MDAnalysis code that builds the backbone (N, CA, C; Angstrom):
import MDAnalysis as mda
import numpy as np

u = mda.Universe.empty(216, n_residues=72, atom_resindex=np.repeat(np.arange(72), 3), trajectory=True)
u.add_TopologyAttr("name", ["N", "CA", "C"] * 72)
u.add_TopologyAttr("resid", np.arange(1, 73))
u.add_TopologyAttr("resname", ["MET", "LYS", "ILE", "LEU", "LYS", "LYS", "ILE", "ILE", "HIS", "TRP", "LEU", "LEU", "LEU", "ILE", "ALA", "SER", "ILE", "ILE", "LEU", "ILE", "ILE", "SER", "GLY", "PHE", "GLY", "ILE", "THR", "LYS", "PHE", "GLN", "THR", "ILE", "GLU", "LYS", "ILE", "THR", "PHE", "GLY", "TRP", "LEU", "ASN", "LYS", "SER", "LEU", "ALA", "PHE", "GLN", "LEU", "HIS", "SER", "TRP", "LEU", "ALA", "ILE", "PRO", "PHE", "ILE", "ILE", "ILE", "LEU", "ILE", "LEU", "HIS", "ILE", "PHE", "LEU", "VAL", "ASN", "HIS", "ARG", "LYS", "GLU"])
u.atoms.positions = np.array([
    [-14.448, 37.381, 6.552],
    [-15.391, 36.280, 6.540],
    [-15.446, 35.625, 5.159],
    [-15.306, 36.448, 4.114],
    [-15.374, 35.921, 2.757],
    [-14.201, 34.977, 2.457],
    [-13.021, 35.323, 2.947],
    [-11.849, 34.468, 2.739],
    [-12.026, 33.149, 3.491],
    [-12.565, 33.212, 4.689],
    [-12.820, 32.000, 5.467],
    [-13.795, 31.077, 4.739],
    [-14.824, 31.652, 4.144],
    [-15.790, 30.858, 3.381],
    [-15.109, 30.145, 2.218],
    [-14.249, 30.861, 1.504],
    [-13.551, 30.256, 0.370],
    [-12.639, 29.126, 0.824],
    [-11.934, 29.341, 1.923],
    [-11.042, 28.306, 2.448],
    [-11.837, 27.060, 2.831],
    [-12.951, 27.255, 3.536],
    [-13.786, 26.126, 3.948],
    [-14.356, 25.408, 2.731],
    [-14.802, 26.145, 1.726],
    [-15.342, 25.525, 0.513],
    [-14.284, 24.664, -0.180],
    [-13.067, 25.192, -0.312],
    [-11.995, 24.446, -0.966],
    [-11.586, 23.230, -0.147],
    [-11.513, 23.388, 1.180],
    [-11.176, 22.247, 2.034],
    [-12.232, 21.149, 1.936],
    [-13.492, 21.546, 1.873],
    [-14.568, 20.569, 1.737],
    [-14.468, 19.842, 0.399],
    [-14.168, 20.561, -0.651],
    [-14.012, 19.939, -1.965],
    [-12.852, 18.945, -1.975],
    [-11.720, 19.357, -1.445],
    [-10.544, 18.482, -1.403],
    [-10.813, 17.248, -0.549],
    [-11.408, 17.447, 0.635],
    [-11.717, 16.320, 1.509],
    [-12.712, 15.364, 0.851],
    [-13.683, 15.903, 0.143],
    [-14.668, 15.058, -0.543],
    [-14.011, 14.206, -1.622],
    [-13.131, 14.816, -2.394],
    [-12.443, 14.079, -3.455],
    [-11.555, 12.981, -2.865],
    [-10.830, 13.309, -1.809],
    [-9.967, 12.310, -1.176],
    [-10.807, 11.174, -0.585],
    [-11.945, 11.506, 0.030],
    [-12.814, 10.462, 0.579],
    [-13.360, 9.543, -0.510],
    [-13.735, 10.117, -1.632],
    [-14.246, 9.301, -2.740],
    [-13.153, 8.384, -3.280],
    [-11.968, 8.929, -3.519],
    [-10.871, 8.123, -4.051],
    [-10.451, 7.042, -3.057],
    [-10.352, 7.393, -1.784],
    [-9.959, 6.387, -0.795],
    [-11.055, 5.343, -0.605],
    [-12.303, 5.743, -0.750],
    [-13.403, 4.767, -0.690],
    [-13.326, 3.769, -1.828],
    [-13.026, 4.276, -3.019],
    [-12.806, 3.372, -4.150],
    [-11.564, 2.525, -3.917],
    [-10.575, 3.096, -3.252],
    [-9.349, 2.355, -2.940],
    [-9.592, 1.198, -1.993],
    [-10.636, 1.299, -1.197],
    [-11.002, 0.203, -0.295],
    [-11.812, -0.849, -1.042],
    [-12.781, -0.416, -1.836],
    [-13.680, -1.368, -2.486],
    [-13.166, -1.877, -3.829],
    [-12.520, -1.021, -4.589],
    [-11.988, -1.379, -5.918],
    [-10.473, -1.215, -5.908],
    [-9.829, -1.840, -4.932],
    [-8.409, -1.597, -4.694],
    [-7.513, -1.985, -5.864],
    [-7.881, -3.002, -6.615],
    [-7.035, -3.405, -7.747],
    [-6.988, -2.314, -8.816],
    [-8.129, -1.717, -9.094],
    [-8.186, -0.648, -10.089],
    [-7.436, 0.598, -9.614],
    [-7.664, 0.980, -8.369],
    [-7.022, 2.190, -7.823],
    [-5.512, 2.006, -7.720],
    [-5.067, 0.802, -7.363],
    [-3.623, 0.557, -7.315],
    [-2.991, 0.747, -8.689],
    [-3.663, 0.296, -9.741],
    [-3.135, 0.473, -11.094],
    [-3.119, 1.949, -11.490],
    [-4.206, 2.656, -11.179],
    [-4.304, 4.072, -11.549],
    [-3.250, 4.909, -10.824],
    [-3.003, 4.591, -9.556],
    [-2.036, 5.363, -8.758],
    [-0.636, 4.755, -8.787],
    [-0.405, 3.778, -9.683],
    [0.892, 3.108, -9.825],
    [1.367, 2.485, -8.508],
    [0.430, 1.918, -7.754],
    [0.750, 1.231, -6.511],
    [0.899, 2.120, -5.301],
    [0.752, 3.426, -5.484],
    [0.917, 4.348, -4.361],
    [-0.213, 4.210, -3.351],
    [-1.437, 4.028, -3.824],
    [-2.589, 3.920, -2.926],
    [-3.078, 2.478, -2.913],
    [-2.621, 1.723, -1.917],
    [-3.082, 0.344, -1.788],
    [-4.280, 0.291, -0.837],
    [-4.832, -0.886, -0.638],
    [-6.046, -1.024, 0.168],
    [-5.820, -0.584, 1.616],
    [-4.688, -0.933, 2.164],
    [-4.383, -0.583, 3.554],
    [-4.270, 0.932, 3.739],
    [-3.532, 1.584, 2.856],
    [-3.368, 3.038, 2.939],
    [-4.695, 3.753, 2.685],
    [-5.480, 3.235, 1.738],
    [-6.784, 3.832, 1.449],
    [-7.691, 3.750, 2.678],
    [-7.662, 2.623, 3.376],
    [-8.488, 2.473, 4.580],
    [-8.033, 3.428, 5.676],
    [-6.720, 3.548, 5.870],
    [-6.195, 4.474, 6.884],
    [-6.574, 5.916, 6.548],
    [-6.402, 6.290, 5.298],
    [-6.731, 7.646, 4.854],
    [-8.218, 7.934, 5.022],
    [-9.034, 6.978, 4.637],
    [-10.487, 7.125, 4.740],
    [-10.915, 7.260, 6.208],
    [-10.335, 6.457, 7.066],
    [-10.672, 6.503, 8.500],
    [-10.184, 7.798, 9.134],
    [-8.979, 8.218, 8.790],
    [-8.402, 9.416, 9.378],
    [-9.157, 10.669, 8.965],
    [-9.701, 10.681, 7.772],
    [-10.333, 11.886, 7.234],
    [-11.803, 12.035, 7.648],
    [-12.379, 11.038, 8.279],
    [-13.809, 11.085, 8.621],
    [-14.154, 12.255, 9.546],
    [-13.460, 12.398, 10.645],
    [-13.764, 13.459, 11.620],
    [-13.476, 14.851, 11.048],
    [-12.298, 15.083, 10.425],
    [-12.086, 16.411, 9.818],
    [-13.141, 16.753, 8.762],
    [-13.580, 15.759, 7.985],
    [-14.610, 15.998, 6.975],
    [-15.909, 16.464, 7.629],
    [-16.302, 15.826, 8.705],
    [-17.539, 16.203, 9.399],
    [-17.424, 17.621, 9.965],
    [-16.279, 17.948, 10.527],
    [-16.072, 19.290, 11.081],
    [-16.139, 20.345, 9.974],
    [-15.455, 20.073, 8.858],
    [-15.475, 21.017, 7.735],
    [-16.888, 21.153, 7.183],
    [-17.621, 20.054, 7.106],
    [-18.991, 20.092, 6.610],
    [-19.887, 20.935, 7.510],
    [-19.752, 20.779, 8.809],
    [-20.544, 21.575, 9.754],
    [-20.196, 23.063, 9.626],
    [-18.904, 23.369, 9.509],
    [-18.493, 24.766, 9.310],
    [-19.061, 25.318, 8.007],
    [-19.029, 24.514, 6.976],
    [-19.577, 24.923, 5.678],
    [-21.069, 25.246, 5.798],
    [-21.814, 24.369, 6.433],
    [-23.257, 24.589, 6.606],
    [-23.510, 25.849, 7.421],
    [-22.739, 26.036, 8.481],
    [-22.899, 27.224, 9.321],
    [-22.614, 28.494, 8.529],
    [-21.525, 28.496, 7.769],
    [-21.153, 29.700, 7.029],
    [-22.120, 30.006, 5.896],
    [-22.666, 29.005, 5.259],
    [-23.619, 29.222, 4.182],
    [-24.934, 29.771, 4.742],
    [-25.326, 29.286, 5.895],
    [-26.589, 29.717, 6.488],
    [-26.462, 30.989, 7.335],
    [-25.242, 31.425, 7.563],
    [-25.004, 32.616, 8.366],
    [-25.467, 33.852, 7.572],
    [-26.329, 34.630, 8.178],
    [-26.873, 35.815, 7.499],
    [-25.979, 37.014, 7.718],
    [-25.898, 37.832, 6.696],
    [-25.138, 39.072, 6.821],
    [-25.947, 40.080, 7.626],
    [-25.279, 40.803, 8.471],
    [-25.954, 41.802, 9.296],
    [-25.776, 43.185, 8.740],
])
């Protein structure tokens, strides 16, 4: 159970960072394109942001469940 908690925590952190960067890629696309050397353009940022929404919610729910789960 402890390993599962660590995996979920790391996945949540990674998903959160990607969501933040892709969100900036949608709203501040000129800046993000320069920072990523053109790799993350507005279109790709929008696709990434949209694709990651459902997995992020699932990981978040798992995280909340595991944190609130009491040891027996």
